[in-house]
NULOPA-84016 format. One record per residue (C-alpha): x, y, z; residue number from 1. Coordinates in Angstrom, 2 decimals, m for minus. Each point is the difference from the previous one (the first is absolute). Example, Ala and Ser with C-alpha at 12.3 -4.5 7.8 and 13.67 -1.06 7.14 Angstrom:
BEGIN
<u:12.30 | v:m4.50 | w:7.80 | nr:1>;
<u:1.37 | v:3.44 | w:m0.66 | nr:2>;
***
This chain:
BEGIN
<u:4.62 | v:m9.24 | w:6.84 | nr:1>;
<u:0.54 | v:m0.96 | w:3.54 | nr:2>;
<u:3.05 | v:m1.84 | w:1.65 | nr:3>;
<u:m0.77 | v:m3.44 | w:1.09 | nr:4>;
<u:2.27 | v:0.66 | w:2.88 | nr:5>;
<u:m1.84 | v:2.92 | w:1.10 | nr:6>;
<u:m3.16 | v:m1.79 | w:m0.58 | nr:7>;
<u:1.02 | v:m2.65 | w:2.53 | nr:8>;
<u:1.42 | v:2.07 | w:2.57 | nr:9>;
<u:m3.09 | v:2.38 | w:0.29 | nr:10>;
<u:m2.71 | v:m2.26 | w:m1.07 | nr:11>;
<u:m2.73 | v:1.41 | w:2.23 | nr:12>;
<u:0.75 | v:3.42 | w:m1.50 | nr:13>;
<u:m0.02 | v:m1.00 | w:m3.58 | nr:14>;
<u:m3.11 | v:m2.03 | w:0.53 | nr:15>;
<u:m1.95 | v:2.98 | w:1.73 | nr:16>;
<u:1.14 | v:2.42 | w:m2.60 | nr:17>;
<u:m0.84 | v:m2.44 | w:m2.61 | nr:18>;
<u:m3.35 | v:m0.37 | w:1.25 | nr:19>;
<u:m0.67 | v:3.84 | w:0.72 | nr:20>;
<u:0.19 | v:0.25 | w:m3.90 | nr:21>;
<u:m2.71 | v:m2.47 | w:m0.30 | nr:22>;
<u:2.19 | v:m2.29 | w:m1.68 | nr:23>;
<u:0.30 | v:m4.07 | w:0.68 | nr:24>;
<u:3.43 | v:m1.71 | w:m0.13 | nr:25>;
<u:0.84 | v:m3.70 | w:1.29 | nr:26>;
<u:2.92 | v:1.26 | w:1.82 | nr:27>;
<u:0.19 | v:m3.68 | w:1.95 | nr:28>;
<u:0.24 | v:m1.72 | w:m3.55 | nr:29>;
<u:3.03 | v:2.48 | w:m0.99 | nr:30>;
<u:1.97 | v:m0.47 | w:3.22 | nr:31>;
<u:m0.07 | v:m3.76 | w:m0.27 | nr:32>;
<u:1.04 | v:0.17 | w:m3.26 | nr:33>;
<u:2.84 | v:2.08 | w:0.97 | nr:34>;
<u:0.46 | v:m2.78 | w:2.87 | nr:35>;
<u:0.09 | v:m2.61 | w:m2.53 | nr:36>;
<u:2.60 | v:2.03 | w:m2.29 | nr:37>;
<u:2.40 | v:0.45 | w:2.65 | nr:38>;
<u:m0.10 | v:m4.06 | w:1.06 | nr:39>;
<u:0.66 | v:m0.73 | w:m3.41 | nr:40>;
<u:2.75 | v:2.20 | w:m0.29 | nr:41>;
<u:1.41 | v:m0.97 | w:2.94 | nr:42>;
<u:m0.14 | v:m3.84 | w:m1.38 | nr:43>;
<u:1.39 | v:1.05 | w:m2.97 | nr:44>;
<u:2.81 | v:1.93 | w:1.35 | nr:45>;
<u:1.07 | v:m2.97 | w:2.05 | nr:46>;
<u:m0.22 | v:m2.35 | w:m2.99 | nr:47>;
<u:2.11 | v:2.26 | w:m2.31 | nr:48>;
<u:2.44 | v:0.32 | w:3.10 | nr:49>;
<u:0.44 | v:m3.80 | w:0.27 | nr:50>;
<u:0.13 | v:m0.80 | w:m3.70 | nr:51>;
<u:2.94 | v:2.65 | w:0.01 | nr:52>;
<u:1.63 | v:m1.80 | w:2.53 | nr:53>;
<u:m0.20 | v:m3.51 | w:m1.57 | nr:54>;
<u:0.99 | v:1.57 | w:m3.13 | nr:55>;
<u:3.46 | v:0.61 | w:1.57 | nr:56>;
<u:0.01 | v:m3.77 | w:1.67 | nr:57>;
<u:m0.79 | v:m1.45 | w:m3.25 | nr:58>;
<u:3.08 | v:1.24 | w:m1.59 | nr:59>;
<u:2.11 | v:m1.18 | w:2.95 | nr:60>;
<u:m1.57 | v:m3.69 | w:m0.09 | nr:61>;
<u:0.63 | v:m0.17 | w:m3.67 | nr:62>;
<u:3.42 | v:0.86 | w:0.27 | nr:63>;
<u:0.49 | v:m2.76 | w:2.87 | nr:64>;
<u:m1.80 | v:m2.37 | w:m2.76 | nr:65>;
<u:m3.02 | v:m0.80 | w:2.44 | nr:66>;
<u:m3.73 | v:m0.52 | w:m0.94 | nr:67>;
<u:m1.81 | v:3.00 | w:m0.56 | nr:68>;
<u:m3.40 | v:m1.57 | w:m1.55 | nr:69>;
<u:m1.98 | v:0.35 | w:3.47 | nr:70>;
<u:1.29 | v:3.52 | w:0.50 | nr:71>;
<u:m1.46 | v:0.90 | w:m3.58 | nr:72>;
<u:m3.29 | v:m1.60 | w:0.19 | nr:73>;
<u:m0.57 | v:1.87 | w:3.08 | nr:74>;
<u:0.98 | v:3.06 | w:m1.77 | nr:75>;
<u:m1.92 | v:m0.66 | w:m2.64 | nr:76>;
<u:m3.01 | v:m0.13 | w:2.62 | nr:77>;
<u:0.94 | v:3.21 | w:1.31 | nr:78>;
<u:0.53 | v:1.72 | w:m3.19 | nr:79>;
<u:m3.55 | v:m1.23 | w:m0.96 | nr:80>;
<u:m1.58 | v:1.31 | w:3.24 | nr:81>;
<u:1.92 | v:3.46 | w:m0.34 | nr:82>;
<u:m1.55 | v:0.46 | w:m3.55 | nr:83>;
<u:m3.30 | v:m0.95 | w:1.72 | nr:84>;
<u:0.18 | v:2.41 | w:2.52 | nr:85>;
<u:1.28 | v:2.73 | w:m2.29 | nr:86>;
<u:m3.22 | v:m0.23 | w:m1.74 | nr:87>;
<u:m2.03 | v:0.00 | w:2.86 | nr:88>;
<u:1.79 | v:3.03 | w:1.14 | nr:89>;
<u:m0.66 | v:1.67 | w:m3.29 | nr:90>;
<u:m3.59 | v:m0.69 | w:0.41 | nr:91>;
<u:m0.30 | v:0.92 | w:3.35 | nr:92>;
<u:1.50 | v:3.72 | w:m0.61 | nr:93>;
<u:m1.89 | v:0.63 | w:m2.95 | nr:94>;
<u:m3.13 | v:m1.00 | w:1.93 | nr:95>;
<u:1.40 | v:2.60 | w:2.71 | nr:96>;
<u:1.07 | v:2.43 | w:m2.39 | nr:97>;
<u:m3.98 | v:0.02 | w:m1.75 | nr:98>;
<u:m1.34 | v:0.05 | w:3.47 | nr:99>;
<u:2.16 | v:3.16 | w:0.98 | nr:100>;
<u:m0.86 | v:2.04 | w:m2.93 | nr:101>;
<u:m3.63 | v:m0.24 | w:0.97 | nr:102>;
<u:0.39 | v:1.33 | w:3.60 | nr:103>;
<u:m1.01 | v:3.84 | w:m0.22 | nr:104>;
<u:2.33 | v:2.70 | w:1.77 | nr:105>;
<u:0.18 | v:0.44 | w:3.43 | nr:106>;
<u:m1.82 | v:3.02 | w:1.08 | nr:107>;
<u:1.66 | v:2.79 | w:1.89 | nr:108>;
<u:m0.71 | v:0.42 | w:3.90 | nr:109>;
<u:m1.81 | v:3.33 | w:m0.49 | nr:110>;
<u:m2.27 | v:m1.30 | w:m2.77 | nr:111>;
<u:m3.70 | v:0.08 | w:1.15 | nr:112>;
<u:m1.63 | v:m3.37 | w:0.35 | nr:113>;
<u:m3.38 | v:m0.13 | w:m2.20 | nr:114>;
<u:m1.85 | v:m2.02 | w:m2.40 | nr:115>;
<u:m0.52 | v:2.10 | w:m3.29 | nr:116>;
<u:0.20 | v:3.56 | w:m1.05 | nr:117>;
<u:m2.57 | v:0.96 | w:2.30 | nr:118>;
<u:2.53 | v:0.14 | w:2.62 | nr:119>;
<u:2.47 | v:1.90 | w:m1.31 | nr:120>;
<u:1.06 | v:3.06 | w:1.81 | nr:121>;
<u:0.48 | v:3.38 | w:m0.70 | nr:122>;
<u:3.33 | v:1.18 | w:0.00 | nr:123>;
<u:m0.32 | v:3.54 | w:m1.39 | nr:124>;
<u:m1.69 | v:2.38 | w:m2.24 | nr:125>;
<u:0.75 | v:2.80 | w:m2.63 | nr:126>;
<u:m2.19 | v:2.53 | w:m1.31 | nr:127>;
<u:m3.68 | v:0.80 | w:m0.30 | nr:128>;
<u:m2.48 | v:m1.34 | w:m2.19 | nr:129>;
<u:m1.24 | v:2.69 | w:m2.47 | nr:130>;
<u:m3.76 | v:0.57 | w:0.33 | nr:131>;
<u:m1.77 | v:0.50 | w:m3.44 | nr:132>;
<u:m2.94 | v:2.26 | w:m0.70 | nr:133>;
<u:m1.04 | v:m2.95 | w:m2.59 | nr:134>;
<u:m0.21 | v:m3.57 | w:0.02 | nr:135>;
<u:3.35 | v:m1.62 | w:m0.28 | nr:136>;
<u:0.36 | v:m1.92 | w:m3.30 | nr:137>;
<u:2.07 | v:m3.43 | w:0.39 | nr:138>;
<u:2.95 | v:m0.37 | w:m1.62 | nr:139>;
<u:m1.17 | v:m2.08 | w:m3.04 | nr:140>;
<u:m2.63 | v:2.62 | w:m1.07 | nr:141>;
<u:2.58 | v:2.98 | w:0.45 | nr:142>;
<u:2.48 | v:m2.06 | w:m2.15 | nr:143>;
<u:m2.25 | v:m1.12 | w:m3.10 | nr:144>;
<u:m1.70 | v:3.51 | w:0.01 | nr:145>;
<u:3.17 | v:1.65 | w:m0.69 | nr:146>;
<u:1.46 | v:m3.05 | w:m2.26 | nr:147>;
<u:2.79 | v:m0.62 | w:2.21 | nr:148>;
<u:m0.64 | v:m4.03 | w:0.31 | nr:149>;
<u:m1.78 | v:m2.14 | w:m2.20 | nr:150>;
<u:m1.45 | v:m2.95 | w:1.65 | nr:151>;
<u:m1.75 | v:m1.65 | w:m2.46 | nr:152>;
<u:3.03 | v:0.11 | w:m2.44 | nr:153>;
<u:2.29 | v:m1.34 | w:2.59 | nr:154>;
<u:m2.53 | v:m2.93 | w:0.66 | nr:155>;
<u:m0.13 | v:m0.61 | w:m3.77 | nr:156>;
<u:3.91 | v:m0.76 | w:m0.57 | nr:157>;
<u:0.11 | v:m1.89 | w:3.22 | nr:158>;
<u:m2.28 | v:m0.85 | w:2.56 | nr:159>;
<u:m1.89 | v:1.51 | w:2.81 | nr:160>;
<u:2.04 | v:2.07 | w:2.32 | nr:161>;
<u:2.13 | v:1.39 | w:m2.57 | nr:162>;
<u:m0.08 | v:3.72 | w:m1.45 | nr:163>;
<u:1.47 | v:2.07 | w:m2.40 | nr:164>;
<u:1.10 | v:3.40 | w:0.85 | nr:165>;
<u:m0.74 | v:2.87 | w:m2.73 | nr:166>;
<u:1.52 | v:3.55 | w:m1.00 | nr:167>;
<u:0.26 | v:1.83 | w:3.41 | nr:168>;
<u:m0.85 | v:m3.19 | w:1.82 | nr:169>;
<u:3.36 | v:m1.59 | w:m1.19 | nr:170>;
<u:2.04 | v:3.09 | w:0.53 | nr:171>;
<u:m1.43 | v:0.45 | w:3.68 | nr:172>;
<u:0.82 | v:m3.64 | w:0.76 | nr:173>;
<u:3.68 | v:0.86 | w:m1.42 | nr:174>;
<u:0.34 | v:3.24 | w:1.92 | nr:175>;
<u:m0.76 | v:m2.09 | w:3.35 | nr:176>;
<u:2.68 | v:m2.42 | w:m0.62 | nr:177>;
<u:2.38 | v:2.58 | w:m0.96 | nr:178>;
<u:m0.96 | v:2.41 | w:3.04 | nr:179>;
<u:0.11 | v:m2.78 | w:2.36 | nr:180>;
<u:3.83 | v:m1.30 | w:m1.30 | nr:181>;
<u:1.17 | v:3.51 | w:0.12 | nr:182>;
<u:m1.28 | v:0.74 | w:3.87 | nr:183>;
<u:1.54 | v:m3.66 | w:1.25 | nr:184>;
<u:3.28 | v:0.87 | w:m1.65 | nr:185>;
<u:m0.07 | v:3.25 | w:2.01 | nr:186>;
<u:m0.16 | v:m2.32 | w:3.08 | nr:187>;
<u:3.13 | v:m1.76 | w:m1.03 | nr:188>;
<u:m1.85 | v:m3.02 | w:m1.80 | nr:189>;
<u:1.84 | v:m1.38 | w:m2.96 | nr:190>;
<u:m2.19 | v:m0.66 | w:m3.13 | nr:191>;
<u:0.02 | v:m3.39 | w:m1.62 | nr:192>;
<u:m1.91 | v:m1.57 | w:m2.71 | nr:193>;
<u:0.25 | v:m3.74 | w:0.11 | nr:194>;
<u:m1.90 | v:m2.67 | w:m2.00 | nr:195>;
<u:m3.74 | v:m0.64 | w:0.13 | nr:196>;
<u:0.68 | v:m3.82 | w:m0.57 | nr:197>;
<u:1.77 | v:m1.71 | w:2.88 | nr:198>;
<u:0.63 | v:m3.94 | w:0.77 | nr:199>;
<u:m1.60 | v:m2.32 | w:2.41 | nr:200>;
<u:3.06 | v:0.53 | w:2.78 | nr:201>;
<u:m0.29 | v:4.07 | w:m0.11 | nr:202>;
<u:m4.03 | v:m0.74 | w:0.64 | nr:203>;
<u:0.90 | v:m2.43 | w:2.77 | nr:204>;
<u:2.37 | v:2.40 | w:1.51 | nr:205>;
<u:m2.29 | v:2.83 | w:0.93 | nr:206>;
<u:m2.86 | v:m2.31 | w:0.73 | nr:207>;
<u:m2.26 | v:m0.05 | w:m2.85 | nr:208>;
<u:0.94 | v:m3.82 | w:m0.43 | nr:209>;
<u:m1.43 | v:m2.34 | w:0.63 | nr:210>;
<u:m2.90 | v:1.46 | w:2.02 | nr:211>;
<u:m1.12 | v:2.43 | w:m2.66 | nr:212>;
<u:0.40 | v:m2.04 | w:m2.96 | nr:213>;
<u:m3.64 | v:0.54 | w:m1.24 | nr:214>;
<u:0.38 | v:3.53 | w:m0.02 | nr:215>;
<u:3.17 | v:0.33 | w:m2.11 | nr:216>;
<u:m0.18 | v:m0.18 | w:m4.26 | nr:217>;
<u:2.81 | v:m2.45 | w:m1.13 | nr:218>;
<u:1.32 | v:m0.51 | w:m3.57 | nr:219>;
<u:0.03 | v:m3.84 | w:0.29 | nr:220>;
<u:2.22 | v:m0.21 | w:m2.76 | nr:221>;
<u:2.77 | v:2.07 | w:1.47 | nr:222>;
<u:m0.71 | v:m0.81 | w:3.53 | nr:223>;
<u:m0.12 | v:3.62 | w:1.08 | nr:224>;
<u:m2.55 | v:2.08 | w:1.67 | nr:225>;
<u:m1.13 | v:3.31 | w:m0.59 | nr:226>;
<u:0.58 | v:2.23 | w:3.20 | nr:227>;
<u:m2.56 | v:0.94 | w:2.31 | nr:228>;
<u:1.84 | v:2.81 | w:1.30 | nr:229>;
<u:3.49 | v:1.45 | w:m0.58 | nr:230>;
<u:0.69 | v:m1.41 | w:3.37 | nr:231>;
<u:0.88 | v:m3.07 | w:m1.36 | nr:232>;
<u:2.55 | v:0.97 | w:m2.67 | nr:233>;
<u:1.68 | v:2.69 | w:2.03 | nr:234>;
<u:m0.04 | v:m2.17 | w:3.14 | nr:235>;
<u:1.68 | v:m2.85 | w:m1.78 | nr:236>;
<u:2.92 | v:1.90 | w:m1.69 | nr:237>;
<u:1.71 | v:m0.84 | w:3.41 | nr:238>;
<u:m0.92 | v:m3.40 | w:0.22 | nr:239>;
<u:3.04 | v:m2.64 | w:0.72 | nr:240>;
<u:2.07 | v:2.91 | w:0.79 | nr:241>;
<u:2.33 | v:1.31 | w:2.72 | nr:242>;
<u:m0.37 | v:3.74 | w:0.34 | nr:243>;
<u:2.88 | v:1.83 | w:1.76 | nr:244>;
<u:m1.27 | v:2.10 | w:2.97 | nr:245>;
<u:0.96 | v:3.31 | w:m1.80 | nr:246>;
<u:m2.76 | v:m0.74 | w:m2.81 | nr:247>;
<u:m2.73 | v:0.24 | w:2.47 | nr:248>;
<u:m2.55 | v:1.10 | w:0.05 | nr:249>;
<u:m1.02 | v:m0.82 | w:m3.22 | nr:250>;
<u:m2.94 | v:2.25 | w:m1.27 | nr:251>;
<u:m1.58 | v:m0.34 | w:m3.28 | nr:252>;
<u:m2.78 | v:1.32 | w:m1.62 | nr:253>;
<u:m1.65 | v:m1.48 | w:m3.35 | nr:254>;
<u:m2.79 | v:0.52 | w:m2.38 | nr:255>;
<u:m1.67 | v:m2.91 | w:m1.57 | nr:256>;
<u:m3.00 | v:m1.60 | w:m1.17 | nr:257>;
<u:m1.34 | v:m2.53 | w:2.32 | nr:258>;
<u:m2.29 | v:m3.16 | w:m0.83 | nr:259>;
<u:m2.26 | v:m1.59 | w:2.18 | nr:260>;
<u:m2.85 | v:m2.46 | w:m0.30 | nr:261>;
<u:m1.95 | v:1.27 | w:2.63 | nr:262>;
<u:m1.06 | v:m3.36 | w:1.16 | nr:263>;
<u:m2.70 | v:m0.05 | w:2.63 | nr:264>;
<u:m1.02 | v:3.38 | w:m0.79 | nr:265>;
<u:m2.89 | v:m0.84 | w:m2.40 | nr:266>;
<u:m2.73 | v:2.74 | w:0.25 | nr:267>;
<u:2.11 | v:2.39 | w:2.05 | nr:268>;
<u:0.34 | v:3.32 | w:m1.67 | nr:269>;
<u:m0.84 | v:m1.14 | w:m3.51 | nr:270>;
<u:m0.59 | v:3.70 | w:m1.12 | nr:271>;
<u:3.15 | v:2.40 | w:m0.59 | nr:272>;
<u:3.56 | v:m0.25 | w:0.80 | nr:273>;
<u:0.33 | v:m1.23 | w:3.25 | nr:274>;
<u:0.26 | v:m3.80 | w:m0.55 | nr:275>;
<u:1.75 | v:m0.40 | w:m3.26 | nr:276>;
<u:1.75 | v:m3.21 | w:m1.34 | nr:277>;
<u:2.89 | v:2.54 | w:m1.33 | nr:278>;
<u:0.80 | v:3.33 | w:1.61 | nr:279>;
<u:3.38 | v:2.06 | w:0.53 | nr:280>;
<u:1.32 | v:0.80 | w:3.05 | nr:281>;
<u:3.50 | v:1.47 | w:1.52 | nr:282>;
<u:1.55 | v:m2.30 | w:2.50 | nr:283>;
<u:2.37 | v:0.99 | w:3.13 | nr:284>;
<u:2.35 | v:m2.99 | w:0.80 | nr:285>;
<u:2.74 | v:0.02 | w:2.69 | nr:286>;
<u:2.57 | v:m2.41 | w:1.02 | nr:287>;
<u:1.15 | v:0.96 | w:3.78 | nr:288>;
<u:1.92 | v:m1.38 | w:2.82 | nr:289>;
<u:m2.30 | v:m1.45 | w:2.67 | nr:290>;
<u:0.48 | v:2.89 | w:2.83 | nr:291>;
<u:m1.11 | v:2.38 | w:m2.52 | nr:292>;
<u:m3.03 | v:m1.43 | w:m1.16 | nr:293>;
<u:m2.54 | v:1.65 | w:1.99 | nr:294>;
<u:1.33 | v:3.46 | w:m0.75 | nr:295>;
<u:0.20 | v:m0.82 | w:m3.55 | nr:296>;
<u:m3.70 | v:m1.05 | w:m0.06 | nr:297>;
<u:m1.13 | v:3.52 | w:1.30 | nr:298>;
<u:2.37 | v:1.77 | w:m2.25 | nr:299>;
<u:m1.65 | v:m2.29 | w:m3.01 | nr:300>;
<u:m3.55 | v:0.84 | w:1.49 | nr:301>;
<u:0.84 | v:3.72 | w:m0.24 | nr:302>;
<u:1.32 | v:m0.23 | w:m3.36 | nr:303>;
<u:m3.14 | v:m1.43 | w:m1.16 | nr:304>;
<u:m1.98 | v:2.35 | w:1.64 | nr:305>;
<u:2.19 | v:2.83 | w:m1.72 | nr:306>;
<u:m2.27 | v:m0.17 | w:m2.84 | nr:307>;
<u:m3.33 | v:0.25 | w:0.94 | nr:308>;
<u:0.85 | v:3.04 | w:1.97 | nr:309>;
<u:1.81 | v:1.58 | w:m2.82 | nr:310>;
<u:m3.17 | v:m0.54 | w:m1.96 | nr:311>;
<u:m1.92 | v:0.76 | w:2.72 | nr:312>;
<u:m2.27 | v:m2.89 | w:0.27 | nr:313>;
<u:m1.37 | v:m1.01 | w:3.26 | nr:314>;
<u:0.73 | v:m3.19 | w:1.61 | nr:315>;
<u:0.37 | v:m2.27 | w:2.99 | nr:316>;
<u:2.35 | v:m2.60 | w:1.12 | nr:317>;
<u:m1.31 | v:m3.04 | w:1.48 | nr:318>;
<u:2.36 | v:m2.63 | w:1.80 | nr:319>;
<u:m1.11 | v:m3.38 | w:m0.91 | nr:320>;
<u:m0.94 | v:m2.65 | w:2.41 | nr:321>;
<u:1.56 | v:m3.34 | w:0.15 | nr:322>;
<u:m2.98 | v:m1.98 | w:m2.13 | nr:323>;
<u:0.12 | v:2.99 | w:m2.98 | nr:324>;
<u:4.06 | v:m0.20 | w:m0.38 | nr:325>;
<u:1.36 | v:m1.49 | w:m3.19 | nr:326>;
<u:1.61 | v:m3.13 | w:0.11 | nr:327>;
<u:3.63 | v:1.17 | w:m0.13 | nr:328>;
<u:m0.69 | v:2.89 | w:2.29 | nr:329>;
<u:0.94 | v:0.50 | w:3.64 | nr:330>;
<u:m1.49 | v:3.58 | w:0.49 | nr:331>;
<u:m2.05 | v:2.11 | w:m2.91 | nr:332>;
<u:m1.12 | v:3.23 | w:0.08 | nr:333>;
<u:m2.82 | v:0.81 | w:m2.79 | nr:334>;
<u:m0.37 | v:3.35 | w:m1.35 | nr:335>;
<u:m3.82 | v:0.56 | w:m0.71 | nr:336>;
<u:m0.83 | v:2.94 | w:m2.29 | nr:337>;
<u:m3.27 | v:2.26 | w:0.10 | nr:338>;
<u:m2.57 | v:m1.00 | w:m2.91 | nr:339>;
<u:m2.79 | v:2.75 | w:0.41 | nr:340>;
<u:m2.48 | v:m2.33 | w:m2.00 | nr:341>;
<u:0.37 | v:m3.22 | w:2.33 | nr:342>;
<u:m0.13 | v:2.76 | w:2.87 | nr:343>;
<u:2.90 | v:m2.32 | w:1.40 | nr:344>;
<u:3.77 | v:m0.87 | w:m0.23 | nr:345>;
<u:1.43 | v:m2.60 | w:m2.33 | nr:346>;
<u:3.49 | v:m1.46 | w:0.13 | nr:347>;
<u:2.77 | v:1.62 | w:m2.11 | nr:348>;
<u:3.04 | v:m1.29 | w:1.39 | nr:349>;
<u:1.27 | v:m2.89 | w:2.35 | nr:350>;
<u:3.17 | v:0.94 | w:1.98 | nr:351>;
<u:1.40 | v:m3.58 | w:1.38 | nr:352>;
<u:3.46 | v:m1.16 | w:1.84 | nr:353>;
<u:0.62 | v:m3.94 | w:m0.81 | nr:354>;
<u:2.55 | v:0.08 | w:2.58 | nr:355>;
<u:2.57 | v:m2.70 | w:m1.29 | nr:356>;
<u:m2.91 | v:m2.39 | w:m1.29 | nr:357>;
<u:0.44 | v:1.04 | w:m3.55 | nr:358>;
<u:3.79 | v:m0.21 | w:0.15 | nr:359>;
<u:0.26 | v:m3.55 | w:1.23 | nr:360>;
<u:m2.25 | v:m1.14 | w:m2.78 | nr:361>;
<u:2.21 | v:2.05 | w:m2.74 | nr:362>;
<u:3.52 | v:m0.42 | w:1.71 | nr:363>;
<u:0.45 | v:3.96 | w:0.83 | nr:364>;
<u:2.87 | v:0.23 | w:2.26 | nr:365>;
<u:2.77 | v:2.42 | w:1.13 | nr:366>;
<u:3.11 | v:0.61 | w:1.51 | nr:367>;
<u:0.80 | v:2.57 | w:2.90 | nr:368>;
<u:3.39 | v:1.59 | w:m0.46 | nr:369>;
<u:3.09 | v:m1.94 | w:1.69 | nr:370>;
<u:m2.53 | v:m2.94 | w:0.44 | nr:371>;
<u:0.39 | v:m3.66 | w:m1.90 | nr:372>;
<u:m3.55 | v:m0.96 | w:1.19 | nr:373>;
<u:m3.21 | v:0.82 | w:m2.44 | nr:374>;
<u:m3.40 | v:0.80 | w:1.04 | nr:375>;
<u:m3.37 | v:0.15 | w:m1.41 | nr:376>;
<u:m0.80 | v:3.60 | w:m1.43 | nr:377>;
<u:m3.72 | v:1.50 | w:1.15 | nr:378>;
<u:m2.14 | v:0.82 | w:m3.02 | nr:379>;
<u:m2.80 | v:2.58 | w:m0.54 | nr:380>;
<u:m2.37 | v:1.52 | w:m2.40 | nr:381>;
<u:m2.76 | v:2.26 | w:m0.79 | nr:382>;
<u:m2.05 | v:1.28 | w:m2.44 | nr:383>;
<u:0.77 | v:3.76 | w:m1.04 | nr:384>;
<u:m2.66 | v:m0.19 | w:m1.26 | nr:385>;
<u:m2.41 | v:m2.11 | w:m1.92 | nr:386>;
<u:0.11 | v:2.13 | w:m3.38 | nr:387>;
<u:m3.76 | v:m0.62 | w:m1.17 | nr:388>;
<u:m1.46 | v:0.21 | w:3.63 | nr:389>;
<u:1.89 | v:3.28 | w:0.08 | nr:390>;
<u:m1.57 | v:0.82 | w:m3.51 | nr:391>;
<u:m3.27 | v:m0.54 | w:0.99 | nr:392>;
<u:0.44 | v:1.36 | w:3.53 | nr:393>;
<u:0.82 | v:3.69 | w:m1.97 | nr:394>;
<u:m3.25 | v:m0.45 | w:m2.12 | nr:395>;
<u:m2.33 | v:m0.25 | w:3.09 | nr:396>;
<u:1.83 | v:2.72 | w:2.42 | nr:397>;
<u:0.82 | v:2.40 | w:m2.65 | nr:398>;
<u:m3.52 | v:m0.42 | w:m2.02 | nr:399>;
<u:m2.25 | v:3.47 | w:m0.60 | nr:400>;
<u:m3.46 | v:0.13 | w:m0.52 | nr:401>;
<u:0.18 | v:0.60 | w:m3.75 | nr:402>;
<u:1.60 | v:m3.43 | w:m0.53 | nr:403>;
<u:3.59 | v:1.56 | w:m0.31 | nr:404>;
<u:2.96 | v:m1.32 | w:2.21 | nr:405>;
<u:2.37 | v:2.61 | w:1.40 | nr:406>;
<u:3.67 | v:m1.19 | w:m0.12 | nr:407>;
<u:2.06 | v:0.19 | w:2.91 | nr:408>;
<u:2.66 | v:2.43 | w:0.22 | nr:409>;
<u:2.79 | v:m2.75 | w:0.38 | nr:410>;
<u:m0.79 | v:m1.47 | w:m3.45 | nr:411>;
<u:m0.58 | v:3.15 | w:m1.97 | nr:412>;
<u:3.74 | v:m0.19 | w:m0.58 | nr:413>;
<u:m0.32 | v:m3.46 | w:m1.47 | nr:414>;
<u:m2.97 | v:0.98 | w:m1.98 | nr:415>;
<u:1.50 | v:3.05 | w:m1.70 | nr:416>;
<u:m1.68 | v:2.26 | w:2.19 | nr:417>;
<u:m3.33 | v:m1.28 | w:m0.58 | nr:418>;
<u:m2.55 | v:1.31 | w:3.18 | nr:419>;
<u:m3.47 | v:m1.59 | w:m1.02 | nr:420>;
<u:m0.81 | v:m3.27 | w:m2.09 | nr:421>;
<u:m3.23 | v:0.84 | w:m1.56 | nr:422>;
***
């Protein structure tokens, strides 16, 4: 959430950066609501001060045997007006809050301005795509051929975009999860296993609500939501808290299943594992001091990259342009992994800094040593990595002409030394 005082003081910048995202917002209405709120508050303060003053005078008049009926009538009128103003203030504040919750984060100055993914900018790349002496198969053919994933039975027990991992497929998925968690722990990330169901305040805190309500799976009876990412539950562990400076940076890695309706993706990636309603992910989450957030973003990116480097899978990193940024992000790097069957790169991780945007929504603050004042922290998160997409990237990049798949060396200790899946 943006600070209303910052919006008013920097209205031209805020309007431009919102427009650069391709977003529309009625800032004039927001500012008029704020002016109305200030005017009502000023009137309310005067009336309450007058009421307090007259209340003291009434006592003196009564003791002197004077008539207080006229004064009491004025006080009743003032009390009615105060009640009316309180109601108007509450309504105006609720309207403002509802509006503020729908404004996207401001982009950082260095973010390239563009309309969509076609305007993203290459940041760096790693590894060379392997050249095959045979036609590379798509991951779904490899997975079905080796009995690793049962797409039909997954749909049968749920609906489209659900899959069942079977046998060595399930073991490979589990091996990837453990491998990622262990690798991130070595870089100082503390593992967390948090709830998969969260309340509306948690979803609001990280920016999923109200904008992405239609993408969420909701348990209506309990008012809880299945998490779209562990970012929601892990970041909100610190909501409504004031942390000591010594606690920062907070660095967590967390495995979770993720649940998304994928609203608006009808017809996209209908085959395979790329776009599922339920998928596994290892998430990296940070809570840091404002002056450290840029450095911490680069460390987060390197941590996510490390997984692909250890698995020896080629990838590239794109700096997202303004029009392709997520709602809460101020800056995002997407890591895209090479898929031979498509002859191109597909996203496997997004690493983002949110500055104080989420911290304001979730009230995550900290206090510097020796200082009474509290400040909003900065939050960051990134996929480290999306497990299902790593799974399919291994199938495609390590496939053999005979239909088998070589197990990356880094994963073999997690699969009892298995070298080839056949």
